[in-house]
Structure formats: C-alpha cells, structure tokens
C-alpha angles and dihedrals in degrees: 000000000000125000128197128198122191113225108219107178141035144169110255137190135168135190095003095310122143117269116262131183115259134178119244131267091051142170128183093210101060091115108022091043092065105034100080130237100298090109094032131273121322115270116272114181146092122320124187127210130191116198129184112228127212116254113270123251114237113250095021135100122237129216134179118219126199116189093192135358119165125252112328125001127192113191130204131181116201088341095309115120112236098181148286128264122202116202129061104223112048134079117258135175140195131202108248097181101096092050100043125113125200089259146352096046117174125198117204120196123187110197125183133186091178121133111285142133093280115108131280106040105141121031143121097268139065119268102218114207127217146051090312099162133049123304115205134190108213130193124191138167116261087261107064144127109280110273092184096060100113093305093298134126090252091245123104125184122200110188127185124206090244090061098258106141129190119193119194113197130185112198122177128200088014104124109152092015131119124232114214130190126197120184114205133190124229091275092056097253117144106241099173137003141177143163140210140180110273116261132167087261111024119187122196122183120193138153133232112208115235096345120212103245126233101240107182118240094350095058118353093186114181134193127199130224114210112197123187139180110216138181129179090351095307123117108228099178137002134193129184121201128185118223141154143212117239143130129216144168139176124231119203091223103032105033129218125004125193120194090347096308131103109259113175110212116224121164153112143275121240137206115197102225128105132200113276089359104067110191094333094098132146135224088270092065093046091052092049091052092050091051093051093047090050091048093055088056101246120153098187135045130197104211099211141230105341144008111305131212116295089232091062093050088051091051088053091051091059097037095049106240118156105229138212108198121190147173125243095255088138146153101332124053111214109205098209132109092240092054091047092050090048092058089053094049094045092050091048092051094044093055097038095048095045100036095111098050110110090200093066114088104153135047114209115210100187149349125223089330092153092060090114092042141280125286138172092246091053092047091051092049091052093046090052092049092051092050091048092052092049091049095048094043119012090169094076135055128246127226142165137203111239123204111246099254096057105118117251090239098042115134086237091069091064102050101089133046092250132027130216133175133209103224126181101174101154095034118042095013139010126346132305089248089065093072099075097050091048092052092047091049092051091047091051093048093045106030093164096050120093107229130199139168109241098179138015131147152121133234110261118189115181099220096058120083140167142171088217107052115201136178113278096011091119091222126145088234096057093047090051091049091047095050092046090054091049091052090052089050093052094044091067097044110070091168091078107105093204142346124207123191116225100248141005091187136024109252141190120274103164096196093058123102112167142120090026093296124105127210096009142107102211100190093109124120085219128040123258092257090049090234100113130049109207120225090257088064089068099051086060091048089051091054099037107039133066103199104100112263138173124190126185111210127213103054090146095040093081106150111067124191118207093271093045101061100114128122119212119200128190118204146152090215125098097243141005136210118213120219122199116189090344096309126110108238105171144355121210138173119249118248115197089347093304135105118191119197110194131200094009111192112240131190122222114282126012120355120198112215133185138151135221141194110193107304093345114099123189130215122292124243132185123221132171132199119246131181097241141010116293103241091201086078092065121097111237110256116248091043097104111117126216126252119232092258102035117131107250092228091053091049091050091050092049092051094046097078108113135189106195117192115257095025133095122255142162086277090074123095117266090237091055092049093048093050090065115069093213096051092040088056090054089056096044096092098043108039096082090057093043093051095043095241102332107140114253092208092051090050093044091052091049092051093048091053090046088217109128089180087074089061116003093192091052091055091049093050091046091061091056130086113247090239090058091047088053090052090053090053090061119189094000088077110061126201088249092054091049090050094049094049093048092047089055095046096051089061090066117082120219 
C-alpha cells in the first residue's frame, strides 16, 4: 500500500543569503508582495530549499510531490537532478528511487519567480515565489497507479447522468495483477463494481442504477470510486476519487441548465492569497473562503487566474459550487515557442488533475490575452488550446474571458463554446448604465452565442465615504451603488449564462497605488484579511439568498452633515422599519431589495440605528450629526490608479488635480466660493450647467444675503462643497470641466 508523509519544514535562502529554517508551505513574498512599490518592486528571483527526506522502505518506490511551486522548479536529490517543472500552479512529482540512499537523504529545490517565458508574466496580481503549497514524500509498491501521469492519481472517472460510468486507470509495474473498481454512494454503500486484468491503460465500464444526481447547492451529492491493484489476494495500491453524476447545457437565450432545469449562475471570482500569508495558506483559509462565498449566496465561482489548490476544488465538490477553472494565459501574449508549449502543458495539467471534480463545468483557456492586440499567432495558440481542452475532456464546455474592447464580431469571440467579457463600464470607462445596452447589442449581433460577464467591479476602500457617490471616488457608497445597478442589469437578462463579480476578496497587486492604498486591488466584497464584509456584500446577499436578512449600510460613515443624513438598508424582505435610538421612525417597502430612509432626524451625539422586518433584525450602526462634511472621508486627489489600457496622457491629467493648502478649490463650500469675488468669477460661466438651469445670479444674490428663505434651494446648494454639487450634476459636468475649474481656483489664495 502507499504511504504519504507531509514535509513541514525546510532550510531556505535567496539571493546569496544564509539559510534559515522556514515552515512549509512558504513564500518569500508574503510581505513585499503586498506593500506596494514605495520600496521598489517585490523580489522576483531564485530561492533555494533544502528538505530532509524520510528514510526509504526497502522494496518500495519513492516519489516527491509538489502541489504548487512558482514559477519554475528544478529538483535535486542528493545532488542528482530529477527534473524541472514549468508552471506555478499544478501538482508535479519526480521519482526519487534511483537517487535515494538508505539514510540522510537531502532534497534540494531551486524555485524561481523571475521574469521568463512561463505564464503568467504580466498581470494585475502578485506572483508569489516559493513552495507555497504542500510537499509530500510518497512511497508505493512497484505495482501502483502511475504517479507521473501529469500529476494525477492515474485514475479518471467519466460519469453520465444515466449512470453509465467509464473508469480509465493507468497502473505501472502491474504485470499479472488485477485492477478492481468499486463505486460507492455517499453513505459508503457499494453500488457497482468490476475488475479487469491490469494493462498500461485499463478501461472499466460499469453502470449505477438510478444515480443520485449532483445538484449544486441544493444537493451536492458525491460518489467515490475506489480503485485497487491486487495480486494473490493482496492489495498493492489503492486510490479513491470523488465524482458525481449530473447533466448540463447552456442556451443562448435562457442561460445555464443543470439536470434539465434552468439554474441561473450568479457568483464571484476568487484569488487565493491572504494578507501577510500570500499564497502560502492552509486548509483553514480555504474553508473560511468557502464559508464566506456560501454566505453571500453565490452558486458559482470563477477560480482565477490559474489552477487552485486541490483542497479548494474538493470543498466546492461537497458544497455545490459550479466552477470555472482556468490557466494563467493572461494579459500579455509571449510569442515564443517556450511560452506556447507552456500554455499546452498548463492546460493539460489543469484538466488532467481536475478531471474527476463534479463541481467543475467550464475550462477557461485565457483571460484578457488580447489586451495588447490581436494577432494570428495568438489566435492560433487559443484555437489549439480550445481543441486540446475538447480532446482531453469533451464532457465539459470551454470558455474565455475577453477584455472589454474586443469587438463583438472579432474572430476571438467564436473560439470557445461559451463567451464571457470582463466589463468595467462604471469604473474604468463609461457609466454603470452602459452595461445593459452593450450586453443587449452583443446578444442581438450574436444570437447563437452564449454570453456571460466574467468580471465587473469597483474599488471599495472602507475609509472613504460620500453622500454623492461618483465613479472613481473609491467610496463604499459608490461601490454599493455600482453593484446594485449591476444586479438590476443582470436580473432582466436571462440570456447571460453566468456572471462573476470581480472580486470576492481584496487581493495583492504590488504595482497598484490608488485610492490611498498601495499594493492592493480593493474590488473585493470582503477585505483582504477576511475580517470585514463591505456594504456591497449585503446587496448580493439580498438578491441571492432566501433566508430573511436585513442590513443597515453606513457603519463606517459615522459623521453626517445636514445633507448626509440618510440611512440605506438592503433586504430580501418586503418592507423594513427603521429604529433610531430604540424608537420606530418609519416603515417603507423595499424596491429592488433596497429601502432608503432620507433626512433622518438625529439628536446631538451618538445615534444608535437599526432596522427590522418582522422578527428579523439587522445590524446596528452608530452615526452622529456634524455641522459640515468630515473631510477625512475624502480620498486624497492624485490617488487614482491607471487601468491597463488607459492613455498615458489621460492618466497624467487625472492625477494632476491638486488641492494646495491655503488656496481655494472645488473642495470648498459653494457659499464660501461665492463670498469671494475672484472665486465667484471663476464659477460664473459654469454654474448654470452645474445646476441644470438654476440661475447663478439668483443663487449668488441669495448667498450674499445669507437668507435661504429667499431661495431654499440656494441655501441648500450653498452648504455643499462644489465637488459634491458637480457629482449631483452627473454627466453635464465633465472631467475636463472639473479639472479646469479646480486649476483656476487653486490660483486664488484664501
């Protein structure tokens, strides 16, 4: 029988440093890979590990297994090179047996995440170096299932919904042996079994009567396949694989169907890293992620942008998530033979190692790979990957995530079975309202293509807040508004085969520096440390879950100026009652899972606010009235990061807005600006457009008289900062206009 020992520590050194003891799994970028570029880019180079191996058992063969080493790993045993693996996310093994001594065996592993032709090389996330997943020492008898077959167990199960089951087995050293297969239900009962003489490729076909179907979140019922190699009544090797019976298809007008029934897919994308840990996480972190994704109400996960840990796929099998699994063919096409071959090997390993997981339905061949443009070589590479995926696994569908600017009729949109787009209308470009018309136009132009949304999102940093949410303001309020609008958009478009939020969790992107946060992509519904669910988390829960819930937004928006005293509530209940300091103040019906209470009366000091619907009580927040907006809630200007495809001149212009101390700016109140003849003159030409027709002279007169009774709206506007007034004006105030006005105001000293 086989035996596996987890190796938990090693000696490690990088860049000529002395060796130190480290725990496995390990990455050398857990800190510098998340702290931004202030001290330079995170270190990408060669790290060296020395691991002590257990003594070998006489008569057995020894293998070393790495479940993830990024990007390239060269392995030596007692100074003898065993081989080199290229690709940072899949399992790989080497045969130790020829190099083993009776005792004192040392494994040396050189791992590099330096720039090379191995994917990924350029993307919006940190490439953590090291042995960041489990390392296992495995012993087996000479007759065993092939441990060198693409990092798999050597056992592949192909189930059909009618119970027909094909098992492909690859034993080695098993001449004269028998291969047996026993299929067991979730309770451990044998429901079918068969045997065959061992061959290099043994195929066993059996049928399970009336199989219990794997039915996603409702009933993720799993079977197990127990495969053994036996001789003279002795079991020489045994492998157990989890699998499930289900059927599915996708309709271009009606979306995804599971087991013959419509099953709309709504979910999230996930990166695997964790704050201060990088990719070197444990089962505990995987389990926490699964629980949070289940809590938000998702039923599908896009596991981006690479092969994830086998443990996480297994968790998804038993939880019921429908998965999109993909390779890191991302962002930058590398036109070399080595890079091409690497896409083929990574796709082969992804499919082979995950073939048995019932949770996986879609193979992703690339992400935003045309970002630098289309080419014949790229098209051919993608076409070859798609054909490979269909050959290796015809039971599943292929897909790819297109960057937003790929034309609707590009030849790239017709390569895979399904098509998805990464769209950020409402963040990087355009407005959130642009998403629906674009999707409808694509669907009309390509009525036979199944369309999904593979990414969409907005940066959401917990310390920034506003009563007037606006694109690219990084506030929690804008992100919540954006996500709510996206949910409304999806709710009326049943033809979408799946939608995946970018992202479930904040994650490290060391090159980023925006919104006042370095080294982070902040589009997550949950913070990087998994400790805080942002308000946007709960609008998804309101749409996607059925257990009654009520969530009061604005927990971190504590100080409220007179024009900021609203309370927003997300719920899946019909109506909600608001309570302020223990007293019911209003009851309103929910519209699109939201209830907005405006102009809530607050007493001096702290006010305790909650909301209820019947017996369901939401969270409690505390707010307090203040005379004017708390400027600490404003993101510092010049902290807006560039998108991949932003024009450099536009980025420079966006970052150029300044707010020097002692000078006027658009951050000042309208009444303050109008009280100074110089600043009032700057506003003269723009106020009519900003106010949508309200007379500047009428407003100016009202402000000079300081009598808001003469013009109530003038008094209201006067209390506002000019920047907030511009936000209220919407599209009538362009970025260029805002820039020009601010540039003029900052020339005038207070």
